[in-house]
Each structure stands twice: as C-alpha cells, then as structure tokens.
LUMROVEX-364699 format. One record per atom (N, C-alpha, C, CB): x, y, z; atom name; residue number from 1; residue in one letter. Coordinates in pm, 1 decimal. Glycine has a CB too. Example, Ala and Ser with C-alpha at 12.3 -4.5 7.8 and 13.67 -1.06 7.14 Angstrom:
<sites>
SITE         u         v         w  atom    n  res
SITE    1319.0    -569.0     780.0     N    1    A
SITE    1230.0    -450.0     780.0    CA    1    A
SITE    1320.0    -330.0     780.0     C    1    A
SITE    1130.8    -447.3     904.6    CB    1    A
SITE    1285.0    -225.0     708.0     N    2    S
SITE    1367.0    -106.0     714.0    CA    2    S
SITE    1290.0       3.0     787.0     C    2    S
SITE    1408.4     -59.8     572.5    CB    2    S
</sites>
This chain:
<sites>
SITE         u         v         w  atom    n  res
SITE    3743.0    -861.2    -976.9     N    1    M
SITE    3631.5    -785.4    -924.4    CA    1    M
SITE    3618.1    -654.4   -1003.2     C    1    M
SITE    3650.3    -757.9    -772.9    CB    1    M
SITE    3495.4    -623.7   -1048.3     N    2    T
SITE    3475.1    -501.1   -1123.8    CA    2    T
SITE    3441.9    -387.0   -1028.7     C    2    T
SITE    3363.4    -519.0   -1228.3    CB    2    T
SITE    3483.3    -267.9   -1069.1     N    3    E
SITE    3457.2    -149.6    -988.2    CA    3    E
SITE    3310.8    -108.6   -1002.6     C    3    E
SITE    3550.9     -33.3   -1029.2    CB    3    E
SITE    3245.3     -82.0    -892.0     N    4    E
SITE    3106.3     -39.0    -894.5    CA    4    E
SITE    3098.8     105.3    -942.2     C    4    E
SITE    3041.2     -54.1    -755.1    CB    4    E
SITE    3001.5     132.5   -1028.8     N    5    H
SITE    2983.3     269.3   -1078.0    CA    5    H
SITE    2959.6     364.2    -960.9     C    5    H
SITE    2865.2     276.5   -1177.9    CB    5    H
SITE    3012.2     485.3    -972.8     N    6    W
SITE    2998.1     583.7    -864.5    CA    6    W
SITE    2852.2     614.4    -836.8     C    6    W
SITE    3072.6     712.8    -898.9    CB    6    W
SITE    2767.8     606.1    -941.6     N    7    Q
SITE    2625.7     634.9    -921.7    CA    7    Q
SITE    2563.3     535.4    -823.2     C    7    Q
SITE    2550.7     630.6   -1056.4    CB    7    Q
SITE    2601.3     409.8    -833.3     N    8    L
SITE    2547.8     306.9    -744.1    CA    8    L
SITE    2605.8     321.1    -603.6     C    8    L
SITE    2577.7     166.8    -799.8    CB    8    L
SITE    2729.8     363.9    -594.5     N    9    Q
SITE    2789.1     389.7    -463.3    CA    9    Q
SITE    2714.8     501.6    -392.5     C    9    Q
SITE    2937.8     425.2    -476.8    CB    9    Q
SITE    2672.1     601.3    -470.4     N   10    L
SITE    2597.6     713.9    -413.8    CA   10    L
SITE    2464.7     668.5    -353.5     C   10    L
SITE    2572.7     820.1    -521.1    CB   10    L
SITE    2397.1     577.7    -420.2     N   11    V
SITE    2269.2     526.6    -369.6    CA   11    V
SITE    2288.1     461.3    -233.5     C   11    V
SITE    2207.6     426.0    -468.7    CB   11    V
SITE    2395.4     389.1    -216.9     N   12    N
SITE    2421.7     322.0     -89.2    CA   12    N
SITE    2443.4     419.9      25.4     C   12    N
SITE    2542.7     232.5    -102.1    CB   12    N
SITE    2476.3     544.5      -7.1     N   13    K
SITE    2504.1     644.5      96.1    CA   13    K
SITE    2392.8     747.7     112.1     C   13    K
SITE    2632.9     715.0      64.5    CB   13    K
SITE    2292.6     743.3      25.9     N   14    S
SITE    2188.7     846.1      26.3    CA   14    S
SITE    2055.3     790.5      76.9     C   14    S
SITE    2171.4     904.2    -114.3    CB   14    S
SITE    2015.6     836.5     193.6     N   15    L
SITE    1887.2     795.1     249.0    CA   15    L
SITE    1771.8     840.5     159.0     C   15    L
SITE    1869.5     851.7     391.0    CB   15    L
SITE    1783.3     959.7     103.3     N   16    K
SITE    1679.1    1013.9      15.5    CA   16    K
SITE    1659.3     925.3    -107.9     C   16    K
SITE    1714.9    1157.5     -27.6    CB   16    K
SITE    1767.9     884.8    -171.1     N   17    K
SITE    1757.8     798.9    -289.2    CA   17    K
SITE    1702.8     661.5    -252.7     C   17    K
SITE    1894.7     784.4    -356.6    CB   17    K
SITE    1742.9     607.7    -138.8     N   18    K
SITE    1690.4     478.5     -94.6    CA   18    K
SITE    1539.6     485.1     -73.5     C   18    K
SITE    1759.7     433.9      34.7    CB   18    K
SITE    1492.0     595.2     -14.5     N   19    E
SITE    1348.3     612.4       8.4    CA   19    E
SITE    1272.7     626.2    -123.0     C   19    E
SITE    1322.5     734.9      96.5    CB   19    E
SITE    1328.1     701.8    -217.3     N   20    K
SITE    1264.8     715.0    -349.5    CA   20    K
SITE    1252.1     579.8    -417.4     C   20    K
SITE    1345.2     811.0    -438.9    CB   20    K
SITE    1359.9     503.6    -414.8     N   21    L
SITE    1358.4     372.6    -478.7    CA   21    L
SITE    1258.0     278.7    -412.2     C   21    L
SITE    1497.5     311.0    -475.0    CB   21    L
SITE    1249.6     284.3    -283.3     N   22    K
SITE    1153.7     201.7    -210.0    CA   22    K
SITE    1010.8     234.9    -252.9     C   22    K
SITE    1169.9     221.8     -57.7    CB   22    K
SITE     979.0     364.1    -261.0     N   23    L
SITE     845.5     406.5    -304.2    CA   23    L
SITE     817.9     367.6    -448.8     C   23    L
SITE     830.0     557.1    -287.7    CB   23    L
SITE     917.2     385.0    -535.4     N   24    L
SITE     899.1     349.1    -675.7    CA   24    L
SITE     877.5     199.1    -692.7     C   24    L
SITE    1019.6     394.0    -757.5    CB   24    L
SITE     954.4     119.2    -623.1     N   25    K
SITE     938.2     -25.8    -631.8    CA   25    K
SITE     800.2     -68.6    -586.0     C   25    K
SITE    1044.4     -96.4    -548.8    CB   25    K
SITE     748.4      -0.6    -484.5     N   26    K
SITE     618.7     -35.8    -428.6    CA   26    K
SITE     502.5       9.9    -517.0     C   26    K
SITE     604.6      24.1    -290.7    CB   26    K
SITE     511.7     130.2    -575.3     N   27    H
SITE     395.9     190.4    -640.3    CA   27    H
SITE     400.3     196.3    -792.9     C   27    H
SITE     378.9     326.0    -589.2    CB   27    H
SITE     515.5     182.6    -853.8     N   28    L
SITE     525.3     193.3    -998.9    CA   28    L
SITE     501.6      57.0   -1062.7     C   28    L
SITE     662.8     249.3   -1040.5    CB   28    L
SITE     391.8      46.8   -1135.2     N   29    E
SITE     357.2     -79.1   -1201.9    CA   29    E
SITE     405.4     -75.1   -1345.8     C   29    E
SITE     204.4    -105.2   -1196.5    CB   29    E
SITE     488.8    -171.3   -1381.4     N   30    V
SITE     543.3    -179.6   -1516.2    CA   30    V
SITE     514.2    -318.5   -1570.7     C   30    V
SITE     696.4    -149.4   -1517.8    CB   30    V
SITE     449.4    -322.3   -1687.1     N   31    K
SITE     424.2    -449.4   -1755.3    CA   31    K
SITE     545.3    -483.3   -1841.5     C   31    K
SITE     293.9    -442.4   -1842.2    CB   31    K
SITE     563.8    -608.9   -1870.6     N   32    T
SITE     681.0    -651.9   -1946.6    CA   32    T
SITE     685.1    -591.3   -2086.7     C   32    T
SITE     683.5    -802.9   -1956.5    CB   32    T
SITE     569.0    -558.2   -2143.6     N   33    D
SITE     566.4    -500.6   -2277.7    CA   33    D
SITE     550.9    -348.4   -2277.0     C   33    D
SITE     454.0    -562.3   -2357.1    CB   33    D
SITE     561.2    -285.3   -2159.4     N   34    S
SITE     547.9    -139.9   -2148.7    CA   34    S
SITE     666.8     -67.9   -2211.3     C   34    S
SITE     533.4     -98.7   -2002.5    CB   34    S
SITE     637.9      46.3   -2272.2     N   35    V
SITE     741.6     136.0   -2322.0    CA   35    V
SITE     734.7     260.8   -2234.0     C   35    V
SITE     722.0     170.8   -2477.0    CB   35    V
SITE     846.5     291.0   -2166.7     N   36    I
SITE     845.9     394.7   -2063.5    CA   36    I
SITE     954.5     497.3   -2091.6     C   36    I
SITE     865.6     332.9   -1923.5    CB   36    I
SITE     922.0     623.5   -2066.6     N   37    L
SITE    1017.1     732.6   -2078.1    CA   37    L
SITE    1053.1     781.5   -1939.0     C   37    L
SITE     959.9     847.6   -2164.0    CB   37    L
SITE    1183.3     787.9   -1910.7     N   38    D
SITE    1233.2     852.9   -1789.5    CA   38    D
SITE    1283.6     988.9   -1834.2     C   38    D
SITE    1347.1     767.8   -1716.9    CB   38    D
SITE    1203.8    1091.3   -1810.1     N   39    L
SITE    1233.7    1226.2   -1856.4    CA   39    L
SITE    1309.5    1302.7   -1747.9     C   39    L
SITE    1103.9    1300.8   -1895.1    CB   39    L
SITE    1430.0    1344.5   -1780.8     N   40    G
SITE    1514.9    1412.4   -1683.0    CA   40    G
SITE    1593.8    1311.5   -1602.6     C   40    G
SITE    1431.2    1500.3   -1589.8    CB   40    G
SITE    1661.2    1221.4   -1670.8     N   41    C
SITE    1727.7    1107.6   -1605.2    CA   41    C
SITE    1853.3    1145.2   -1527.8     C   41    C
SITE    1763.2    1004.8   -1707.7    CB   41    C
SITE    1902.9    1267.6   -1546.2     N   42    A
SITE    2024.8    1313.3   -1476.7    CA   42    A
SITE    2140.8    1217.1   -1502.1     C   42    A
SITE    1999.0    1326.1   -1324.2    CB   42    A
SITE    2206.7    1168.5   -1397.5     N   43    Q
SITE    2322.7    1080.5   -1415.1    CA   43    Q
SITE    2285.8     932.8   -1424.8     C   43    Q
SITE    2418.8    1100.0   -1301.0    CB   43    Q
SITE    2157.5     902.6   -1434.4     N   44    G
SITE    2113.7     765.9   -1459.8    CA   44    G
SITE    2092.7     679.2   -1337.8     C   44    G
SITE    2210.2     700.9   -1545.5    CB   44    G
SITE    2103.6     735.4   -1220.3     N   45    I
SITE    2095.0     655.2   -1098.3    CA   45    I
SITE    1958.0     589.1   -1084.5     C   45    I
SITE    2123.6     742.1    -975.8    CB   45    I
SITE    1851.9     669.6   -1087.0     N   46    L
SITE    1718.2     611.7   -1072.5    CA   46    L
SITE    1678.6     531.5   -1196.0     C   46    L
SITE    1615.3     721.7   -1046.6    CB   46    L
SITE    1721.7     574.6   -1313.7     N   47    S
SITE    1693.5     500.1   -1436.7    CA   47    S
SITE    1745.4     357.3   -1427.8     C   47    S
SITE    1755.6     570.8   -1557.4    CB   47    S
SITE    1862.7     343.3   -1372.7     N   48    Y
SITE    1924.1     210.5   -1359.8    CA   48    Y
SITE    1831.5     115.1   -1283.9     C   48    Y
SITE    2060.7     220.7   -1287.7    CB   48    Y
SITE    1778.7     161.9   -1172.1     N   49    F
SITE    1691.6      77.0   -1090.9    CA   49    F
SITE    1552.8      63.2   -1152.0     C   49    F
SITE    1680.5     132.9    -949.9    CB   49    F
SITE    1503.0     168.3   -1216.6     N   50    L
SITE    1372.4     160.0   -1281.4    CA   50    L
SITE    1374.4      56.7   -1393.7     C   50    L
SITE    1330.7     297.3   -1336.3    CB   50    L
SITE    1480.4      51.8   -1468.6     N   51    R
SITE    1490.8     -44.2   -1578.8    CA   51    R
SITE    1483.5    -188.6   -1530.0     C   51    R
SITE    1620.8     -22.5   -1654.9    CB   51    R
SITE    1520.6    -213.3   -1407.2     N   52    K
SITE    1515.2    -348.8   -1351.3    CA   52    K
SITE    1371.3    -396.7   -1330.3     C   52    K
SITE    1590.8    -353.5   -1218.9    CB   52    K
SITE    1275.1    -304.4   -1332.8     N   53    K
SITE    1134.9    -340.5   -1315.1    CA   53    K
SITE    1077.1    -405.0   -1440.9     C   53    K
SITE    1053.3    -217.3   -1277.6    CB   53    K
SITE    1151.0    -401.6   -1551.4     N   54    G
SITE    1103.7    -459.5   -1676.3    CA   54    G
SITE    1058.9    -352.6   -1773.0     C   54    G
SITE     990.6    -556.3   -1650.4    CB   54    G
SITE    1003.3    -395.3   -1883.4     N   55    G
SITE     960.3    -302.8   -1986.2    CA   55    G
SITE    1077.8    -253.3   -2068.4     C   55    G
SITE     887.0    -186.1   -1924.3    CB   55    G
SITE    1047.3    -163.6   -2160.1     N   56    S
SITE    1147.6    -103.8   -2246.8    CA   56    S
SITE    1158.0      43.7   -2211.7     C   56    S
SITE    1112.1    -123.7   -2397.7    CB   56    S
SITE    1275.8      87.0   -2169.2     N   57    W
SITE    1296.3     222.4   -2116.4    CA   57    W
SITE    1377.7     309.1   -2211.1     C   57    W
SITE    1365.3     216.0   -1981.5    CB   57    W
SITE    1337.4     435.8   -2220.7     N   58    I
SITE    1415.4     540.8   -2284.4    CA   58    I
SITE    1447.2     640.5   -2173.9     C   58    I
SITE    1337.8     608.5   -2406.2    CB   58    I
SITE    1573.2     674.2   -2158.3     N   59    S
SITE    1614.1     773.3   -2058.4    CA   59    S
SITE    1655.4     898.8   -2132.1     C   59    S
SITE    1730.5     720.0   -1967.8    CB   59    S
SITE    1592.8    1011.6   -2097.8     N   60    A
SITE    1616.6    1136.4   -2169.7    CA   60    A
SITE    1655.7    1247.0   -2073.2     C   60    A
SITE    1492.5    1177.2   -2249.8    CB   60    A
SITE    1740.6    1335.0   -2121.8     N   61    D
SITE    1780.2    1451.6   -2044.2    CA   61    D
SITE    1821.6    1560.6   -2141.0     C   61    D
SITE    1895.5    1418.0   -1944.8    CB   61    D
SITE    1805.8    1684.0   -2100.3     N   62    Q
SITE    1845.1    1798.0   -2182.0    CA   62    Q
SITE    1996.3    1820.0   -2175.5     C   62    Q
SITE    1771.1    1924.2   -2136.4    CB   62    Q
SITE    2056.9    1781.9   -2065.5     N   63    D
SITE    2198.9    1806.9   -2041.0    CA   63    D
SITE    2285.3    1695.0   -2100.2     C   63    D
SITE    2225.4    1820.3   -1889.9    CB   63    D
SITE    2368.0    1730.7   -2198.2     N   64    F
SITE    2452.7    1632.6   -2265.8    CA   64    F
SITE    2551.7    1566.1   -2170.0     C   64    F
SITE    2528.3    1699.1   -2379.7    CB   64    F
SITE    2605.8    1642.6   -2076.2     N   65    V
SITE    2701.5    1586.7   -1979.5    CA   65    V
SITE    2633.4    1479.7   -1894.1     C   65    V
SITE    2760.1    1698.9   -1888.8    CB   65    V
SITE    2509.4    1505.1   -1853.3     N   66    N
SITE    2433.9    1403.3   -1778.9    CA   66    N
SITE    2420.4    1275.4   -1860.4     C   66    N
SITE    2294.4    1456.4   -1740.8    CB   66    N
SITE    2387.6    1289.4   -1988.2     N   67    L
SITE    2371.1    1170.6   -2071.8    CA   67    L
SITE    2500.9    1093.1   -2089.4     C   67    L
SITE    2317.0    1210.1   -2207.1    CB   67    L
SITE    2611.6    1164.2   -2106.4     N   68    K
SITE    2741.4    1095.6   -2118.1    CA   68    K
SITE    2774.6    1021.7   -1988.7     C   68    K
SITE    2853.8    1196.5   -2152.0    CB   68    K
SITE    2743.4    1082.6   -1875.3     N   69    T
SITE    2766.8    1017.5   -1746.5    CA   69    T
SITE    2676.2     895.2   -1732.5     C   69    T
SITE    2742.6    1116.5   -1629.9    CB   69    T
SITE    2552.0     907.3   -1774.5     N   70    S
SITE    2455.6     797.1   -1766.0    CA   70    S
SITE    2494.4     679.7   -1854.4     C   70    S
SITE    2317.2     845.8   -1804.3    CB   70    S
SITE    2558.4     708.5   -1964.6     N   71    Q
SITE    2590.0     604.8   -2062.1    CA   71    Q
SITE    2672.9     491.3   -2003.1     C   71    Q
SITE    2663.3     665.1   -2178.5    CB   71    Q
SITE    2766.0     522.4   -1916.1     N   72    A
SITE    2849.4     418.5   -1854.8    CA   72    A
SITE    2765.1     320.5   -1773.6     C   72    A
SITE    2956.5     482.0   -1765.3    CB   72    A
SITE    2659.2     370.1   -1713.7     N   73    L
SITE    2574.0     287.1   -1628.5    CA   73    L
SITE    2459.4     222.8   -1706.7     C   73    L
SITE    2517.7     370.4   -1514.2    CB   73    L
SITE    2395.8     298.8   -1795.1     N   74    L
SITE    2275.0     252.5   -1863.3    CA   74    L
SITE    2302.0     185.3   -1997.7     C   74    L
SITE    2182.1     367.9   -1884.0    CB   74    L
SITE    2409.6     219.9   -2061.1     N   75    K
SITE    2455.7     161.3   -2187.9    CA   75    K
SITE    2377.4     206.1   -2311.0     C   75    K
SITE    2449.0      12.9   -2178.7    CB   75    K
SITE    2242.9     200.8   -2309.5     N   76    K
SITE    2166.8     225.8   -2432.3    CA   76    K
SITE    2035.6     298.0   -2402.5     C   76    K
SITE    2138.5      93.8   -2505.1    CB   76    K
SITE    1968.0     336.2   -2511.6     N   77    N
SITE    1837.8     403.0   -2504.6    CA   77    N
SITE    1843.7     535.5   -2429.9     C   77    N
SITE    1737.0     312.3   -2438.2    CB   77    N
SITE    1941.9     617.7   -2466.4     N   78    L
SITE    1958.9     751.6   -2409.1    CA   78    L
SITE    1935.8     854.5   -2518.3     C   78    L
SITE    2100.6     768.8   -2345.8    CB   78    L
SITE    1857.3     957.3   -2487.3     N   79    I
SITE    1824.4    1060.0   -2586.0    CA   79    I
SITE    1836.9    1197.6   -2523.2     C   79    I
SITE    1682.3    1039.0   -2642.0    CB   79    I
SITE    1898.9    1288.6   -2598.2     N   80    Q
SITE    1905.6    1427.2   -2552.5    CA   80    Q
SITE    1783.2    1501.1   -2605.5     C   80    Q
SITE    2038.2    1496.5   -2599.6    CB   80    Q
SITE    1717.0    1573.7   -2517.1     N   81    T
SITE    1599.0    1651.2   -2554.9    CA   81    T
SITE    1634.9    1799.3   -2558.5     C   81    T
SITE    1481.8    1625.7   -2456.3    CB   81    T
SITE    1558.1    1874.0   -2633.4     N   82    G
SITE    1576.6    2018.4   -2638.0    CA   82    G
SITE    1490.1    2085.6   -2533.1     C   82    G
SITE    1543.8    2073.1   -2777.3    CB   82    G
SITE    1512.3    2212.4   -2513.9     N   83    A
SITE    1433.2    2290.0   -2417.5    CA   83    A
SITE    1289.5    2300.3   -2466.7     C   83    A
SITE    1494.0    2432.0   -2396.3    CB   83    A
SITE    1197.2    2241.2   -2393.2     N   84    G
SITE    1055.4    2248.7   -2427.1    CA   84    G
SITE    1013.0    2164.8   -2545.5     C   84    G
SITE    1019.6    2387.9   -2453.5    CB   84    G
SITE    1104.4    2084.7   -2600.2     N   85    V
SITE    1072.1    2004.4   -2718.1    CA   85    V
SITE    1104.8    1858.0   -2689.6     C   85    V
SITE    1150.0    2055.2   -2843.3    CB   85    V
SITE    1005.5    1772.5   -2710.3     N   86    L
SITE    1029.5    1629.2   -2696.4    CA   86    L
SITE    1022.8    1565.2   -2835.2     C   86    L
SITE     925.8    1563.6   -2598.8    CB   86    L
SITE    1125.3    1490.9   -2873.7     N   87    P
SITE    1132.2    1435.8   -3009.3    CA   87    P
SITE    1056.9    1303.0   -3025.2     C   87    P
SITE    1276.5    1416.3   -3048.3    CB   87    P
SITE     938.2    1295.0   -2968.2     N   88    F
SITE     861.0    1171.5   -2972.9    CA   88    F
SITE     721.6    1199.6   -3028.9     C   88    F
SITE     851.3    1107.6   -2832.4    CB   88    F
SITE     666.5    1102.2   -3098.4     N   89    K
SITE     529.5    1114.0   -3146.5    CA   89    K
SITE     434.4    1099.1   -3028.2     C   89    K
SITE     499.2    1007.6   -3256.2    CB   89    K
SITE     314.2    1154.2   -3042.9     N   90    N
SITE     210.7    1136.7   -2940.2    CA   90    N
SITE     187.4     988.2   -2916.1     C   90    N
SITE      78.2    1206.3   -2982.1    CB   90    N
SITE     152.5     955.6   -2795.8     N   91    V
SITE     126.4     818.6   -2748.0    CA   91    V
SITE     239.1     719.8   -2779.8     C   91    V
SITE      -2.3     767.7   -2808.6    CB   91    V
SITE     363.0     767.2   -2771.0     N   92    S
SITE     479.1     679.2   -2790.7    CA   92    S
SITE     506.8     593.0   -2668.5     C   92    S
SITE     602.6     761.6   -2824.0    CB   92    S
SITE     456.0     635.8   -2552.5     N   93    F
SITE     490.8     567.9   -2427.8    CA   93    F
SITE     365.4     526.4   -2350.4     C   93    F
SITE     578.7     658.6   -2340.9    CB   93    F
SITE     378.7     416.2   -2280.8     N   94    D
SITE     271.9     370.8   -2190.9    CA   94    D
SITE     278.1     445.9   -2058.8     C   94    D
SITE     282.1     218.8   -2166.2    CB   94    D
SITE     397.3     493.6   -2025.0     N   95    L
SITE     419.4     559.7   -1896.8    CA   95    L
SITE     535.1     657.8   -1911.5     C   95    L
SITE     448.4     455.9   -1784.1    CB   95    L
SITE     523.8     772.4   -1844.9     N   96    V
SITE     633.5     868.9   -1839.2    CA   96    V
SITE     665.2     894.0   -1692.1     C   96    V
SITE     596.8    1003.1   -1913.8    CB   96    V
SITE     792.4     878.9   -1657.6     N   97    V
SITE     839.1     904.0   -1522.3    CA   97    V
SITE     928.7    1027.2   -1529.4     C   97    V
SITE     915.3     779.0   -1462.0    CB   97    V
SITE     903.0    1122.3   -1442.1     N   98    S
SITE     983.7    1243.8   -1438.0    CA   98    S
SITE    1008.8    1279.3   -1291.8     C   98    S
SITE     913.3    1361.7   -1513.8    CB   98    S
SITE    1123.5    1240.1   -1242.2     N   99    L
SITE    1157.9    1258.9   -1101.6    CA   99    L
SITE    1257.4    1372.9   -1085.1     C   99    L
SITE    1215.4    1129.7   -1042.6    CB   99    L
SITE    1241.6    1448.9    -978.7     N  100    D
SITE    1335.8    1556.9    -947.8    CA  100    D
SITE    1351.4    1653.3   -1065.3     C  100    D
SITE    1472.2    1498.8    -909.7    CB  100    D
SITE    1240.7    1688.4   -1126.5     N  101    Y
SITE    1245.0    1768.7   -1247.5    CA  101    Y
SITE    1186.3    1908.3   -1229.2     C  101    Y
SITE    1172.1    1697.9   -1357.0    CB  101    Y
SITE    1075.9    1918.6   -1158.4     N  102    L
SITE    1005.2    2045.5   -1147.7    CA  102    L
SITE    1090.1    2157.5   -1088.3     C  102    L
SITE     882.1    2027.4   -1064.7    CB  102    L
SITE    1178.9    2124.3    -997.2     N  103    E
SITE    1259.8    2228.9    -934.9    CA  103    E
SITE    1357.4    2295.0   -1032.7     C  103    E
SITE    1336.7    2171.1    -818.2    CB  103    E
SITE    1372.0    2237.8   -1152.1     N  104    H
SITE    1461.0    2295.3   -1252.6    CA  104    H
SITE    1387.8    2385.6   -1352.1     C  104    H
SITE    1531.5    2184.6   -1327.2    CB  104    H
SITE    1255.4    2394.0   -1341.3     N  105    L
SITE    1176.7    2476.3   -1432.1    CA  105    L
SITE    1157.8    2616.2   -1375.8     C  105    L
SITE    1041.2    2411.5   -1459.1    CB  105    L
SITE    1167.0    2715.3   -1462.1     N  106    E
SITE    1142.8    2851.5   -1418.4    CA  106    E
SITE     996.0    2873.0   -1385.1     C  106    E
SITE    1187.4    2949.8   -1525.1    CB  106    E
SITE     906.2    2814.1   -1464.0     N  107    D
SITE     763.0    2829.8   -1441.5    CA  107    D
SITE     698.5    2692.0   -1447.4     C  107    D
SITE     699.1    2926.5   -1546.4    CB  107    D
SITE     676.4    2630.4   -1334.6     N  108    D
SITE     619.2    2496.2   -1332.0    CA  108    D
SITE     467.1    2496.6   -1337.7     C  108    D
SITE     664.5    2424.0   -1208.2    CB  108    D
SITE     406.3    2610.7   -1363.4     N  109    Q
SITE     260.6    2621.1   -1371.9    CA  109    Q
SITE     209.8    2606.2   -1514.7     C  109    Q
SITE     214.8    2753.9   -1315.3    CB  109    Q
SITE     298.5    2595.4   -1613.4     N  110    L
SITE     256.7    2585.4   -1753.0    CA  110    L
SITE     185.2    2457.2   -1782.8     C  110    L
SITE     374.1    2598.2   -1843.4    CB  110    L
</sites>
C-alpha cells in the first residue's frame, strides 16, 4: 500500500477545499485539447484535481518551496514565476485559473 500524499489527506479534512473542488468540477469546462495555466498553484492540491479534468496543465507559483512541495504530487509541468512577470507568450493558454491568489497581492486593483 502506498502512502497518500499529505496534500490529498488535507483535502479529506477541509470542508473549504471540498466545496471549492465541487464548484470547480461543476463550472470549469476543459476541452481535451485545452492548454491551461494554474497560476499560484501553492502546494499543488487544487492543481492535482484540476488536472483530472483533462487538457494540458501548467502549474506556476512564485514560491520555490511551494513548487518543490507540489512536485511530489504533480510530477511535471511546474514553473516558477517572477514577481509581476509571467514567462509566457501572449495567447499561450486557452484558460487561466488563479485560485486563492488575490489575498496575497498588496494592490489587487491594478
């Protein structure tokens, strides 16, 4: 028996995360050929479940420690971003998902 990642154990105990996932499963439409960016992936918990919807996902975060933690769960397609700089060309993605991100910005009105 393999040990379940701590991130997945957390989902089983968090009503808030369960509700987010329920809403995302219901309302987020992903086509099989979609290229999607999860901006601010944190420890990869929501990214893990979002990737199950299909498409090709890139999970990005500014925090290197978050990305290293995510790597055990997500395995691939992880990118570290700089402050205010995204290393992607315009129209690289069909969809961008950014959850639990605004509360980390000093000025979210920009």
